[in-house]
N, C-alpha and C positions, 0 to 999 in steps of 0.2 A: 504409790507415792516417791517412786524413784526419782522422778524428774523434780519434785518439789524439794526433796532432800538435797540433791545436788546444787539446786539454784540458791540453797541457802547457806552454801560453803563459800569460802573466798574472804571477802573484807568484811564479813559481818561483824567482826570484833570492833570496827571502827564506826559502828552505828552512832554511837554518842557523840562522836566528833563532827557529824554532819548537821546538828541540830542548827547551828548558826546558818549553814548553806540553806537550810529548809526555810528559815525565817526570812532570809533575803529573797529566796524564790518566790515567796508568798507576799512580798512587799508590793505596795502600789507603784512606788517609784525606786529608782536606782541611783539617783544622786545622792550624796552624802547628806545634804540638806533634807531630802525627803526621808531618808532612813532615820535622820534625827528626830523628825517629826512623829515617826511611827515607833520609836524605840521602845516607848512604854508597853507597847503590844508584844514585844520581843523579849522574852524571858532571858534566853541565853545571851543574846548580843548585848542586852542591857546589864546583866551581871557582869559580863567580860569587860564592857566599857567603863562600868563604875569602878572597877579595879583601877584602871588607869586614871580615872578621875580623881580618886583618893591619892594616888601617887602624885598627880598634878598638885593637888591642894597642899599636900605635905611639903613639895617643893617650893610652893608658893609661900608658905609660912616660913620656910628656911630662907627664902630670898628676901622677904620682908625684913626678918630679924637681921640678915646681914647688911641690908640697906640702912636700916636704923642705926646700927653700930657704926657703919662707914660715916653717916650723917653726923653722929654725935663726935666722932672723932675729928671730922672735918671743921666742925664748929669750934671745938676746943683749939684746934690748930690755928685757925684764922684768928680767934680772940687773943691767944699767945702772941701772934705775930703783930696784930694791932698795938697791943699793950706794950710791946717792946720798943714802939716808935714813939716820937715826941707827942704828947697828948694835947698840945695847945689848941688844935682845931677839931678834936674828936671827943664828943661827949658819948654817953651810953647809947643814945638813939642813933648817931651816926655809925658807931660800931655794929649796932644791930642790921643797920641797913646795908653795910658792907658785907656783913655775913650772908644776908639773904641773897645779895647779888652775886654771890661767888658762882662761877660757871659750873664748877664740879657739882656744887650743892644742887643746883637747878636740875641738872641731869639725873641725879640721884632721886630728888623728888618727883621728877616726870616718871621714873620707872616705878616707885612706890604708888603713884596714882594709877597707873596701869595695871599694876597687881591688885590694887584696891577695887578696880572695876571688873576684875576677874570673877565671873559669878561662879556659884557653887554647883549649879546644874551641868547636866552633860553638854560638852561641846564637841564639835566636828572633829577636832584632834583627837579626842577621846575614842571616838568610833574608827578612826583611821587606824590608830594604834591597835585596837582590838581587832581589826581586820588584817593587819600586816602579816601575821604567821600564816594566814590563808593565801595571801597574796605570793608570799616566798614559797609556800607549798605548791603552788600552781593551781589551787582551787578557784581563786578569783583573780580578776585583774581589774585595775583601776586606772583610768585615763581622764584627766579633767574633771575630776569628781564623780565620774560615772563608775558604778561598780557593776560588774558583769561576771557571771558564774561561767568558767571555762568549761571545755568538753570534759576535763579531768574532774572538775567539781561536779558536773552533772552526772558523771559515771558514779561517783561515790554517794551522791544523793539518790540516784536510782537504785543502787544497791541496797541502800537502807529501806526506801518505800517497798521495793519488791520483797525484801525480807518480812516486813511486817505483813504485807498482803498474803504472802504464802503461810505465814503463820496462823493467820485468822483463817484461811482456807483449810488448813490442815486441822484445826480445831473442829471445823463443821465436817471433816471426814470427806473433803472433796478432793477430788485429784483427776487426772487425765484418764480418758477410756480408750481402750484399744479396739481396733477393728482388724480383721483377718485380711482384708484386701490392702494392697500396697500399690502406689502409683500416684499419678496426677489427679487430684480431686475434682477438678472441673472439666476433664477431658472424657471423651467416651470410647469405648472399646469397639472394634469392629465385630465383635461377637455379641451375640444377644442371648436373652433367656426368657422363659415364659412370665408374663406379667403377673405381678402379685398386688394384693391390695395395699395402697399406700404409695406405690410407685408413681413418680412424676410422669405426667402425659408428655411433656417435652422430650422424654427420653424414648418414646415409642419407635421401635423399627419398623417403619410403614411397609418396606419391601417385604421383609419377611413375614409380617402380619398378613398382608394380601396372599402371599404364597400359600399360608396355611389354610386362609379361606378357600382359595382355588383347590387345592388339596382335598379338602373336606367336602367339595362341591363339584366333583368332575363331571364335566359335560353339561352342566345345567346352564340355563339361558341367563340366569341372574345369581349374583353372589351376594350372601348375606354374612355379617360378621358377628361372631360369638365371642364370649370372653376368653376362651381357651385358645382363641387364634392370635390374640395379642401377644406380641414379643417387645422387650424393651432392651436398649442397650445397656451394658454394664459400665458402671464407672470404674476408672482406674484411679486408685488413690495413691498419694505421694506425700512424704514428710514436708516437702516445700511448701510454706506458707507465705503469701504476700499480703500484708496489711496495710492499710492506710487509716490514720487516725486524723479525722476532719473535726477540727474545734471552732465552735462559734465563739469569736472574741468581740462582739457587739457589746454595747454598754451594759445590756442587762445581766452579763456574766461576771461582773465585777465582783470581787469577794471571794466567798468560799467556792463558788462554782468554778471560776476559772483556776482557781487554786487546785481543786479536785481534778480537772482537766489535765493540768500540767503534771501533777502526780501520776496520773494514770498513764501519760504519754511516757514518762520517765521509766515507770515500772514495766510498761510493755517493750520499750527499747531495750531495757536492760535483759528482759526474757528472752527476746528474740536474738539478742546478740549472741546468746549462748547456743543458740541453733544455727549452725553453719549454713543452711539452706534457706533460712528465713530472711524476710526483707521487709522493713517498716519505712512508709513514707508519712510524712506529717503536714498538714495543711492548716491554715487559719483562715477564716472567712468571717466577713460582716456584709458590707456592700460591695467587698471586692475580696478576692481569694489568692493566697500565695503559699507556696511551699517553702518549709525551713527545714534545716538539718534537725534531725531527731534530737540530738543533743542540745540544741537551742531552745527547746521547749521550756526549759527553766527560766529563760529571759524573755517570755512573751508577756504581754499585758493586754488590756482591752483597748481595742482602737476606737471603739464607739460606732456610730452608725447603725443601719438597719440589718435585716437578714436575708441576704441573697442566697437562699438555699440552692436553687436550681443551678445558678453559675458554679457554686462550689461543687455540686454533684457532678457537673457536666466536665469540669477541669479535671477532677480525681478519675472519673471513668475513662476519659481519653487517655490518662497517664496510666492506669491499671490494665488496659485492654490488651497491651502487648506483653504483660507479665505472664510467667508460666506458673502454674500450681493452683492451690486453693487460694482464691482471691477474696479477701475479706475487708469491707470498708466500716469502720466505726464512726458514725456521725453523732457528735456530741453538742446538744443545744438545749436552751431552756425557754425558746420562743418558737412561734409558728412562722413559716415563711411570708414575708410581706413585700419583699423588693425584687425587682427583675431589672438588669443592665443599669443598676446606679438608680432607678426611679422607683420610689414607693408606690406600690399598686394595691396594697391591702391582701388580706389572706385569701378571700374569695377568688381573687384572679390569679394569685401567685400559686396556690395549691395545684392547680392544673397542670402547669409545667412541671412541677415537682414530680407529680405522679407519672407524667410521660417519661421524664427522666430516669424514675425508678423502674419503669417497664423495660427501658434500655438496659439498665443493670441486669435484669434477670435474662433478657435476650444475650447478654454479652458474657454469661455465666460468672458474675460478680455478685456476691452476697452483701445485701445492704442491710447494716444493723443501726438502727437510729435509736440513740440513748438520750432520753428525755429527762432533764433534771426539774422539770415542773409538771404540773397536772391540770394546767388551765383547760378552759372548755375547748379552745380550738385545737390545742395540742391533742386532746383525746379524739376530736373529730378527724384530725389528720392521720392519727395511729389507726382509727377505724378504716378509714379510706384505704390506707396500705393494706392491712389485714384482709378486707374483703376482696382485693384485687391480687392477693398473694405477692405483693411487690417488695416485701422485705420483712424483716423482724424489728419489732418495737419493744424497748425496755423502758419502763419508768422506774427510776431509781432516785435516790438522795445524792447529793455530792460526796457525803461519807462513804458511800458504798459503790461509788463509780469505778474506782480502781479495781475492786474485787469483781465486779461485773465483767470488766474488760478482760482481766487476767484469766478469771475462771473460763470465759467462753474461749479465749485462745488455747488453754490447756485441753479443753473438751475437743477442740478441732485438731490437735496436734496428733500425728500418727507415727508410730514407731518406725525407726529407720530400716 
């Protein structure tokens, strides 16, 4: 568990300060007005904003009391002034009207009415004041009422999420497993060894296998192959891992599913940041696909649209094919493929293209890991097709366990330097 212990050091003492960042990362909208509508579900932000609301209400009461005192003083001064003048044309009603029409009095009354309309509920200014310390510390930025988590804020949030995941895995006594071989995981050595049960057929050294068969059958007119003739190339393993996290952000992922995908992306980015040779790429897809900086995953939302899985897989494969090392793609979705090139074609038509793309992953030495956040019939059928053709690995899990699945799988593939 040496890796896990090391990963839990650093800024872990600051975990409690990232609660507001987590609530903002999980919010549906990032405008101040959006946050105001959602604030009842945000315990930490609501608590902080309520402190400023109470200060605002106290200040309101003080201002009202001051205005009332000023108004009383002003009325007394006007009355004294009018009484000091000849009273031949000024009865009580006229004095009252003159007092009411005084310009300074009208200004004070207008301010009092404004304060009177000031609601006791939370207001946008309370939220802005609650977020101000985070903006000053560089964790958040706000422009034109739009709140964004900065790279520094994403790092702080990622550290907290990763710490919680590693703590959970340590309780399960799960840690990275070592291997004796070192080198690039997806590359083959020029040397080969005798075939053993379980070796992959695509690693067979055909030249050496045929030579073994010829040596065993010298001078014979025909050649037969036996199990002992087969040789396989040895893999060269290396610490470098290049991973891609491909997140479905179609409409069905809204809520807990996309939040879990955000957290998994942040945790994986923080874990890989601590491994000098590791590289992470993050993609979002629905009926279109785009790559984003890994730290910006905390600012992603659901774009809506359908699920063009084939296009996403194609874009990612072409980007990953030139990378070196152990190449892992984690595709997170909650629905079956149903779209191609922007057109909805349904599952039966779309699945063929996805399977074809998965075959290319295997041919290019890229491991495809499909993580499914639902267990509907079509997803199970899709998983079965992948398994029967040995075209990738499939995980069925819940949003709550998604981060653990991704981090645990990454740790299992990590090799000692």
